[in-house]
C-alpha positions as CSV (number, residue, x, y, z in Angstrom):
1,M,116.0,176.5,48.1
2,T,119.4,176.2,49.6
3,V,120.8,172.5,49.6
4,E,124.5,171.9,51.2
5,V,126.2,168.9,51.8
6,T,129.5,168.1,53.9
7,R,131.5,165.1,54.6
8,L,132.7,164.3,57.9
9,E,136.0,162.7,58.8
10,N,134.1,159.3,59.5
11,G,132.3,159.2,55.9
12,L,129.1,160.3,57.5
13,T,127.4,162.8,54.9
14,I,125.2,166.3,56.2
15,A,123.4,167.2,54.1
16,T,120.6,170.2,54.7
17,D,118.0,172.0,52.5
18,A,116.9,174.9,53.9
19,M,113.4,176.8,53.5
20,D,113.0,180.0,55.2
21,S,109.2,179.8,55.2
22,V,108.1,177.4,57.3
23,E,108.8,176.8,61.8
24,T,109.1,173.5,61.8
25,A,112.3,171.1,60.7
26,S,112.3,167.6,59.2
27,V,115.8,165.5,60.1
28,G,116.9,162.0,59.6
29,V,119.4,159.7,59.4
30,W,119.4,157.0,56.3
31,V,121.5,154.1,56.8
32,A,122.5,152.3,53.5
33,A,121.3,148.8,55.0
34,G,118.0,147.0,53.7
35,T,116.5,143.7,52.9
36,R,118.9,142.9,50.3
37,D,121.7,143.6,52.4
38,E,120.7,140.2,55.1
39,R,121.9,136.3,55.1
40,P,118.7,134.4,54.3
41,E,118.7,133.2,57.6
42,I,118.8,136.5,58.9
43,N,116.2,137.8,57.0
44,G,114.4,140.8,58.7
45,V,116.9,141.7,60.4
46,S,116.7,145.2,58.9
47,H,112.9,145.6,59.9
48,L,114.1,144.2,63.4
49,L,116.4,146.3,64.0
50,E,114.4,149.4,63.0
51,H,111.7,148.3,65.9
52,M,114.4,148.1,68.7
53,A,116.2,151.2,68.1
54,F,113.0,152.3,69.9
55,K,112.6,150.3,72.4
56,G,115.4,151.8,75.0
57,T,119.1,153.2,74.7
58,R,121.5,153.3,77.5
59,R,120.3,156.6,78.0
60,R,116.5,156.6,77.4
61,S,114.1,154.2,78.4
62,A,111.3,153.5,75.1
63,Q,108.9,155.4,77.2
64,A,111.4,158.1,77.7
65,I,112.4,158.0,74.0
66,A,108.5,158.4,73.4
67,E,107.3,160.8,75.8
68,E,110.6,163.4,74.8
69,I,110.0,163.9,71.7
70,E,106.2,164.1,72.3
71,A,106.4,166.5,74.7
72,V,107.9,169.2,72.0
73,G,105.0,168.3,69.7
74,G,107.3,166.4,67.2
75,H,106.9,163.3,66.1
76,L,109.3,160.2,65.3
77,N,109.6,157.4,62.8
78,A,111.2,154.9,60.3
79,Y,110.9,152.1,57.9
80,T,112.7,149.8,56.4
81,S,113.4,149.2,52.2
82,R,115.0,146.6,50.3
83,E,118.2,149.0,49.8
84,H,117.8,151.6,53.2
85,T,116.6,151.5,56.4
86,A,115.7,155.4,58.1
87,Y,115.1,157.2,61.0
88,Y,113.7,160.5,61.3
89,A,112.2,162.8,63.3
90,K,109.5,166.7,62.6
91,V,110.3,169.0,65.1
92,L,109.6,172.9,65.8
93,K,112.5,174.3,64.4
94,D,113.9,175.2,68.1
95,D,113.6,171.6,69.0
96,L,116.2,170.3,66.1
97,P,119.1,169.8,68.9
98,L,116.6,167.3,70.8
99,A,115.6,165.6,67.6
100,V,119.3,164.9,66.3
101,D,120.2,163.8,69.8
102,I,117.7,161.2,70.0
103,I,118.2,160.0,66.5
104,A,121.8,159.4,67.6
105,D,120.6,158.0,70.6
106,I,118.6,155.2,69.4
107,L,120.9,154.7,66.5
108,Q,124.1,154.3,68.7
109,N,123.0,153.4,71.9
110,A,120.1,151.2,71.6
111,T,121.1,148.2,74.4
112,L,118.4,145.5,72.4
113,D,117.3,144.5,75.8
114,A,116.7,140.7,75.7
115,D,113.1,141.1,77.8
116,E,112.3,144.3,75.1
117,L,113.5,142.2,72.5
118,A,111.8,139.1,73.4
119,R,108.4,141.4,73.7
120,E,109.3,142.8,70.2
121,R,109.6,139.6,68.6
122,T,105.9,138.8,69.0
123,V,105.2,142.2,67.7
124,I,106.8,141.6,64.4
125,I,105.4,138.5,64.3
126,Q,101.8,140.0,65.1
127,E,102.7,142.6,62.1
128,I,103.4,139.9,59.5
129,S,100.5,137.6,60.6
130,Q,98.3,140.5,59.7
131,T,100.2,141.4,56.6
132,L,99.6,137.6,55.5
133,D,95.5,138.8,56.4
134,T,95.7,141.1,54.0
135,P,96.3,139.8,50.5
136,D,96.2,142.8,48.6
137,D,99.6,143.8,50.8
138,V,100.8,139.8,51.0
139,I,100.6,139.6,47.2
140,F,103.5,142.5,46.5
141,D,105.6,139.7,48.4
142,H,104.4,136.8,46.2
143,F,105.1,139.1,43.3
144,Q,108.8,140.4,44.0
145,Q,109.6,136.5,45.2
146,T,108.7,135.4,41.6
147,A,110.7,138.1,39.7
148,Y,113.7,137.5,42.6
149,P,114.0,134.0,43.3
150,D,116.4,133.0,45.9
151,Q,118.3,136.0,46.0
152,P,118.1,138.9,48.4
153,L,115.9,141.5,46.5
154,G,113.2,138.9,46.4
155,R,113.0,138.4,50.2
156,P,110.6,139.8,52.1
157,V,111.6,142.8,54.2
158,M,109.7,141.8,57.4
159,G,111.3,138.3,57.1
160,S,108.9,135.4,58.3
161,A,107.4,134.5,61.8
162,E,110.0,131.2,62.6
163,L,113.1,133.4,61.3
164,I,112.3,136.4,63.5
165,R,111.2,134.2,66.5
166,D,114.3,132.1,66.2
167,M,117.2,134.8,65.5
168,P,119.6,135.1,67.6
169,R,120.4,138.4,69.2
170,G,124.4,138.2,68.7
171,E,123.8,138.2,64.5
172,I,121.6,141.5,65.6
173,V,123.8,143.2,67.3
174,D,126.8,141.9,64.8
175,Y,124.8,142.8,62.3
176,M,124.0,146.4,63.0
177,R,127.9,147.1,64.3
178,G,129.0,145.9,60.7
179,H,126.3,148.2,58.8
180,Y,125.8,151.3,60.5
181,S,128.5,152.8,59.9
182,G,129.7,156.6,58.9
183,S,130.5,155.9,55.5
184,G,127.0,154.4,55.3
185,M,124.8,156.8,56.3
186,V,123.2,159.9,55.2
187,L,121.9,162.4,57.8
188,S,119.4,165.1,56.0
189,A,117.2,167.6,57.7
190,A,115.1,170.4,55.6
191,G,113.2,173.3,57.2
192,R,114.1,176.2,59.4
193,I,117.5,175.4,59.6
194,D,121.1,176.4,59.7
195,H,123.8,174.3,57.6
196,E,126.6,175.1,60.0
197,T,124.4,174.7,62.9
198,V,123.2,170.8,61.5
199,V,126.7,170.3,60.7
200,R,128.2,171.2,64.6
201,L,124.7,169.0,65.5
202,G,125.6,166.2,63.5
203,R,129.7,165.8,64.4
204,E,128.7,166.0,68.2
205,A,126.4,163.1,68.1
206,F,127.5,161.2,65.2
207,G,131.3,162.0,65.4
208,D,133.0,159.0,67.4
209,L,130.9,156.7,65.2
210,P,133.4,154.3,63.0
211,A,133.9,155.0,59.1
212,G,132.6,151.0,58.9
213,A,133.8,149.1,55.8
214,A,132.2,149.4,52.7
215,H,129.5,146.5,51.9
216,S,129.5,144.1,48.8
217,R,125.5,143.3,47.4
218,V,124.1,139.8,45.6
219,G,123.2,141.7,42.6
220,A,119.6,142.2,41.2
221,S,118.8,139.1,38.7
222,Y,116.0,139.3,36.8
223,V,114.6,135.9,36.4
224,G,110.1,136.1,36.5
225,G,108.0,133.3,36.2
226,D,104.3,132.5,37.6
227,F,102.7,132.1,41.3
228,R,99.5,130.7,42.1
229,E,97.7,130.4,45.6
230,A,93.9,129.5,45.8
231,K,92.3,131.0,48.5
232,D,89.2,131.5,49.6
233,L,88.8,135.4,49.3
234,E,86.4,137.6,48.1
235,Q,89.0,139.4,45.1
236,V,91.1,137.6,42.9
237,H,94.5,139.9,43.2
238,V,96.8,139.9,40.5
239,V,99.9,141.6,39.7
240,L,101.8,141.1,36.4
241,G,105.4,142.6,35.7
242,L,108.5,142.8,33.8
243,A,112.0,143.6,34.3
244,G,112.3,147.7,35.1
245,V,115.3,150.1,35.1
246,A,117.8,151.2,37.9
247,Y,117.8,154.4,39.4
248,E,120.8,155.6,36.9
249,D,119.6,153.7,33.7
250,D,118.9,156.1,30.9
251,D,115.2,154.8,30.7
252,F,114.4,155.9,34.5
253,Y,112.0,158.5,33.0
254,A,110.3,157.4,30.4
255,V,109.5,154.7,32.4
256,S,108.1,156.6,35.1
257,V,106.3,158.7,32.5
258,L,104.7,155.1,30.9
259,S,104.0,154.3,34.4
260,T,101.8,156.9,34.6
261,L,100.3,157.5,31.4
262,L,99.3,153.3,31.8
263,G,98.3,153.4,35.4
264,G,99.0,156.4,37.5
265,G,95.7,157.8,37.6
266,M,92.1,158.3,36.8
267,S,92.2,159.6,33.5
268,S,95.4,156.2,32.3
269,R,94.7,154.0,29.6
270,L,94.3,150.7,32.5
271,F,91.5,152.9,34.6
272,Q,89.7,154.0,31.5
273,E,89.9,150.8,30.2
274,I,89.4,148.6,32.8
275,R,87.2,150.1,35.4
276,E,85.5,153.3,33.6
277,K,84.2,151.3,30.3
278,R,84.1,147.8,31.5
279,G,83.7,147.9,35.3
280,L,85.8,144.8,35.7
281,V,87.8,146.8,39.0
282,Y,87.8,149.0,42.0
283,T,91.1,149.0,41.9
284,I,93.9,149.1,38.8
285,Q,97.1,150.8,38.8
286,S,100.9,150.4,37.2
287,F,104.1,151.0,39.3
288,H,107.9,150.6,38.9
289,S,110.3,150.0,41.6
290,S,113.9,151.2,41.1
291,Y,116.9,149.3,43.1
292,S,120.8,150.4,42.3
293,D,120.9,147.9,40.3
294,G,117.8,146.9,38.2
295,G,114.3,147.9,39.0
296,L,110.9,145.9,38.5
297,F,108.0,147.2,36.9
298,G,104.3,146.0,37.8
299,I,100.3,146.1,37.0
300,Y,98.0,145.3,39.9
301,A,94.4,144.6,40.0
302,G,92.0,143.2,42.7
303,T,89.0,142.0,40.4
304,G,85.9,139.5,41.0
305,E,86.1,135.9,40.5
306,G,83.8,136.1,37.4
307,E,85.8,139.7,35.8
308,V,89.3,138.3,36.2
309,A,89.0,135.9,33.1
310,E,88.8,139.0,31.0
311,V,90.6,141.4,33.3
312,M,94.1,140.0,32.0
313,P,93.0,139.6,28.4
314,V,92.6,143.3,28.4
315,I,95.2,144.5,30.6
316,C,98.0,142.3,28.4
317,E,96.0,144.3,25.2
318,E,96.6,147.3,26.6
319,V,100.3,147.1,27.7
320,R,100.8,145.7,24.4
321,K,99.5,148.7,22.9
322,V,101.4,151.3,24.6
323,C,104.0,149.3,22.3
324,E,102.7,150.7,19.3
325,A,101.5,154.3,19.9
326,V,100.8,156.8,22.6
327,S,99.3,160.4,22.0
328,P,101.1,163.5,23.0
329,E,98.1,164.6,25.1
330,E,98.8,161.4,26.9
331,V,102.7,161.8,26.8
332,D,101.8,165.6,28.3
333,R,99.3,164.9,30.9
334,A,101.5,162.3,32.6
335,R,104.4,164.6,32.4
336,A,102.1,167.1,34.0
337,Q,101.2,164.7,36.6
338,L,105.2,163.5,37.6
339,K,105.7,167.1,37.9
340,A,102.9,168.2,40.0
341,S,104.0,165.6,42.3
342,L,107.7,166.4,42.3
343,L,106.9,170.4,43.0
344,M,104.0,169.4,45.5
345,A,106.3,167.4,47.3
346,L,108.5,170.5,47.7
347,E,106.1,172.1,50.4
348,S,106.9,169.4,52.6
349,T,109.9,169.2,55.2
350,S,109.5,165.1,55.6
351,S,109.7,165.5,51.8
352,R,112.6,167.1,50.7
353,A,115.0,165.7,54.0
354,E,114.1,162.3,52.1
355,Q,114.5,163.0,48.6
356,L,118.0,164.8,49.6
357,A,119.1,161.6,51.9
358,R,118.1,159.2,48.6
359,Q,120.1,161.5,45.5
360,L,122.9,161.3,47.8
361,M,122.6,157.7,48.6
362,V,121.5,156.8,45.2
363,F,123.5,159.1,43.0
364,G,126.2,160.2,45.1
365,R,124.9,164.1,44.9
366,P,121.9,166.6,45.3
367,V,119.4,166.3,42.1
368,P,118.4,169.9,41.8
369,V,114.5,170.0,40.8
370,A,115.4,171.9,37.7
371,E,117.4,168.9,36.1
372,T,114.7,166.7,37.3
373,I,111.8,168.3,35.7
374,E,114.1,168.9,32.3
375,R,114.6,164.9,32.7
376,V,110.8,164.5,32.6
377,E,110.3,167.6,30.2
378,A,112.7,165.1,27.3
379,V,110.2,162.3,27.3
380,D,108.1,162.3,24.2
381,G,105.9,159.3,22.6
382,E,109.1,157.8,21.0
383,A,111.0,157.3,24.2
384,V,107.7,155.8,26.0
385,I,107.2,153.2,23.0
386,R,111.0,152.3,23.1
387,T,111.1,151.9,26.7
388,A,107.9,150.1,26.4
389,R,109.3,147.7,23.8
390,R,112.5,147.2,26.5
391,L,110.6,146.3,29.2
392,I,107.8,143.7,27.5
393,A,110.9,141.7,25.8
394,S,111.7,140.9,29.4
395,R,110.1,137.5,30.5
396,P,107.1,138.6,32.7
397,T,106.0,137.9,36.2
398,F,103.1,136.9,37.7
399,A,101.4,136.5,40.6
400,T,98.1,136.1,42.1
401,L,96.0,135.1,44.8
402,G,92.2,134.2,45.2
403,R,89.5,132.1,44.1
404,I,92.1,132.0,40.8
405,A,90.2,128.8,38.7
406,K,89.5,131.1,36.1
407,V,92.6,132.6,35.9
408,E,94.5,132.2,32.7
409,T,97.2,130.1,32.8
410,Y,101.2,131.9,32.7
411,E,102.2,130.3,29.2
412,K,98.4,132.1,27.9
413,I,99.5,135.5,29.8
414,A,103.2,135.3,28.1
415,D,102.0,134.4,24.6
416,R,99.4,137.6,24.6
417,L,102.4,139.9,25.5
418,A,104.7,138.6,22.9
419,S,101.8,138.3,20.2
């Protein structure tokens, strides 16, 4: 594995991860702008821009963009998160110049045509409606808003139907001009590539992009609290959470091991106790989302109306137990799962390009695999217990949706965690 990094005069970072054993290349641009960079009145603009980038440029129509990439057997995609937006492609190695050219075109020359914009507003509103009809998706938006109320980090990535419908085109243009600049972008490529070739392509495609100014963000301020919505559903959806940690926090890897041990697989405590032994749920899992200045730890379960009264006390009990003792065997299993996931991802050009870009945006440098594995290996049972106690000391966040009459009160859940 050979990782190289070059920074252009306009601040654009170009990074490559060469893989001589493959015949493909993945390349993309990661933009340091996401949901938490939006003002309340334009919540959803990052996601809207992600959609509009594919709807035509000064050089290509929307159809031409799709046809050109698919004519070489490649594919083009994008996604929006709370802290960045990504545009990426996967192609055969000889078609890398085309992929870079198309990505540069959609990021710098998008026309944001009024008719296309009107159509895409409708598409996104349908996407929002689909999410609202999918309770095991929408519950996470409620959970996020409850954990971070009245602040950018708590707002939904897609925004609301009303905001998308009424968002002025001028605001969209201004947001793109203000945030899509050289100093806020990473061009990352992995696969059968040559670093100097990618630098040359990047310079030709993005060399005229303005450097741009640094943007300040509203800091993450975890609050926690309670959200409940009664709805006639077949399942009751619950998410219980606590304040997590930022990417650069000393406990980042300990939280990762904790989450895996508690609810990261079929051998995890929550899965074994609540699904296998008691048969109370079909799905139960824990997760941890880190941000540049904070984090959110959570446990999700989908259960029946009659079972939820038993599920919540058991979840709380398992969280309390992990604050008291963990066995060397389960810590070893959790570490092995994390290491295997990391090493398996190295076989994918797309995963390696994304991982490299995210490392540069978060840490400002590529992080060697050996360093990450060493940090995971350093997590022992004592670190897991200490970190669990740190998390449980925060005010809980609870969100539930469905037939919730038998769900315990927020105060009772908080007492269970504190006892």
